[in-house]
Structures are given as C-alpha cells and as structure tokens.
N, C-alpha and C positions, 0 to 999 in steps of 0.2 A: 136078704135085710134085715131078720133079725137077731142074726148073730152079731152083724155090725153095728146095731143096738148097743145088743147086749156088752160091745166091747166097748162101745161108744158111752155108754154108762158107768164102769168100772173104772174108767180112765178118768171120769169127772166124779167120782166118789159117791156113788146111789146110797152106799151106807151112813151117810152123811147126813143126808138130807131128809124131810120129809116126802112122802110122795107128792102129795098137795100145792109142793112146792117147786114141782118140775113142770117146765113148760117147753113144749116141743114144736119146731116146724120141720118138715121133710120137705117143702118146698120154697125155702127159703131163696131169695135171687142175689146174685153177685154179680154184677155188671164191670168190665174196666175199658177202658178208653187210653190210645195212646193216642196223643196228638203228634203230627209234626207238619211241615209245608209240603211233604211229599205225599201222605199220604195217612188219611184218618183209620185206627184198627178200634174195631169194638166190637164185644163178645159178650153174651149174656147166660147164665147160668142158673135155672130154675129149678137146679136139686140136689139144692144143698143143705143138708143137716144141721140144725140148729138143735143145743139145749139151753134153755135160760134157768138159773135155780134162783128161786128170791130168798131163800133164807142166809145164804152164804155171799148172794149178791155174784154168783159166779155167773160165766157162758161158755160155750163151747163149741165150736162151728166144722164140720168137716167139709170141705170141695173136693168135689170129685171132676180131675181137671179133664178126662176128656166129654163131659156132659157139656163144653160150654159150646155153644152156636152163635157162627161167626155170617157174615155176610158170603165172604166166599168162600169157597172150599178148600185153596191153596192156601188161605191164611190157616184154618183148621187142621191142615196139612204139618204147615211150620211150626204149627203155635204146638203140637203134640208132639211132633218129631224129634225137629233143631231145637228149639227153644227150651219149654218146658219138660222135655224127655218124658213124657206121660206112662212109658212102657218100664221105667225106671222109678218114676217119683208120679204114681197114679193120683195122689189127693195132696192136698195143702188143708192145713189145720192152723185152729186158733184157740188159742184157751186165756181167758183175761178175765180179771178182777174189775168189777161195775165200780168206783168210787163213787162214795156220798151218794148210792142209790136208797130210794126210801120206796120198797116195793108194796106200801101201802097210799101212794101218793096218786090222788085220782089227777089224770090231763097227762101232760108232757113235763118231762124233766132233760134237759140236756148235761149230758154226764161225759166221764173221763171214761174210758175203757182202759187198765193196764195190762200188759198181756204178752204173749211167744207166740208170735206166725209161724209159721215151719212150710215151705216151700222149696221144693228139689231137694228134702233133705237137710235145709238149712233152717235154723232156729234161731229167730232174731226179736227183743223185747221190741215192742211198739206201744204205742200212745194213740187210743182213738177217741177222737170228739163224736160223741153219739148222741140221737134223740129218741130217749125211751116214753114210749106211751103206754098207760094204762086205762084203758077201759073198762071197767065193771071187771077186771081180775083176768081181761085177754090185754097180752103186752106185744108191743111193735118195736121193733128198736132199728133204726137206720142211721147211715151214714157215710164215708168217705174217706179213703186213706189211700197217701201216695205211697206206691213202691219202689221203691232203688232198683234196676234191672242188676248194678254191680252188686248188691248187697247179698243177691243170692245165685250168683256167680253165672247169670245170664247171660252165654256168650252169643254177641251178633257180628256175623262179618263184617268189615271196615265198609263195603260196598255197601252193606245195606243198612248199617250205623244211621243213614238219614231217614229211612224210612220208620225207624222203632225209638219211641220220645226216651229221653234216660229213667224219667218215672211214670211211672203205670197209673193211672188214676183208678182206683176199685171203690165203685159204690158197692154198699148190700141194702137190701131190705127183709126183714124176717117179721113174719105174723105167726106168734105163738097162740098155741091152744096149751090146756092143761093137758098133761100126761095120762092120757086114760088105762094104758096098759099097769100104772101103776096103783090105780086103785083099788 
C-alpha cells in the first residue's frame, strides 16, 4: 500500500505542493447504478484512494475495480470478467482541476472539476459538478457523473443489452483528512 501511495503522490506532483495542503482519503466511496426496465445493477466500492491538493486545487482518484461489492455474485463476476476486464485493467483513475475553488471558504461550494477519467485503459476528458464542504479544514467532496459505456469500449452482447444502461450513473463521496505522512 505504501508503494502505491508513493506512486500516487509522484503522479500528482507532490514536489510542487506544501505538505499541509495535501488531504487524503483511503476509504472514499464510489457507487454506480445501471437502471433498465429488466434489472437494476448497483455496486459500491469503499476502498477508493483520493488526494486533494488545496494550494493548486487539484484532485486525484484511484479506484480498484475488484473492490466493488454487488448484491449478486454473478453480477460481480460478469462486471470483472466480461465488462471491465479487471485482470487487464485493475484500476480506474481520475485527475482534475477544481475550477474557482476557494480552500479557505468555510461551508459548502458547488464547483466544476475538469479532468481526465481513465477506465479500461481509455482516457476521456470529463467535467463533474461537485459539492465541496470545508469544515474547519476538513474537506468532503460529493457528486455524480454519467459514464457512457460506449466511450470506454465496454462491450455488451446484444442479448444482454436490455439488462445494462447505456449510461452508468456514478456517485462519489470523499471525506478527506490532512495527510499526516507528510508532516
């Protein structure tokens, strides 16, 4: 895990940011939901790593795909083996800039995060509307984004296409704490 964190910090420019400006969560939550008339599919991942840099207003997220929990074990199997191909693409990532974010403002701010989302080795630009709450220097970020499965070349057999939505609704919730490893 420490090697993973070191790599993550290196990717997001740790050398350019003050240590007290780094906030981290190792238990962020991502939930996705696929609604169809045949069957709803929902899964939650509570092992999402995310870093928030308040000085340069950047955020990075790393999602282990096999950490999603499903209601049915067959859904988990199909998700990892057939659709996401988790052996080939074990993680998804997001890195972005928070537009007009004021880290010193207490309370809630609704902001756009512009960045790149990588899933199945395919990177696409995205804009996410997020709510950021600052309570005495403790930050939380929540929001929702729709992910079109065709953009990430997720192949659904024609016979199963009524069972999977064309756009997957992804919700996220991160509760950050100051990164104590850097103090």
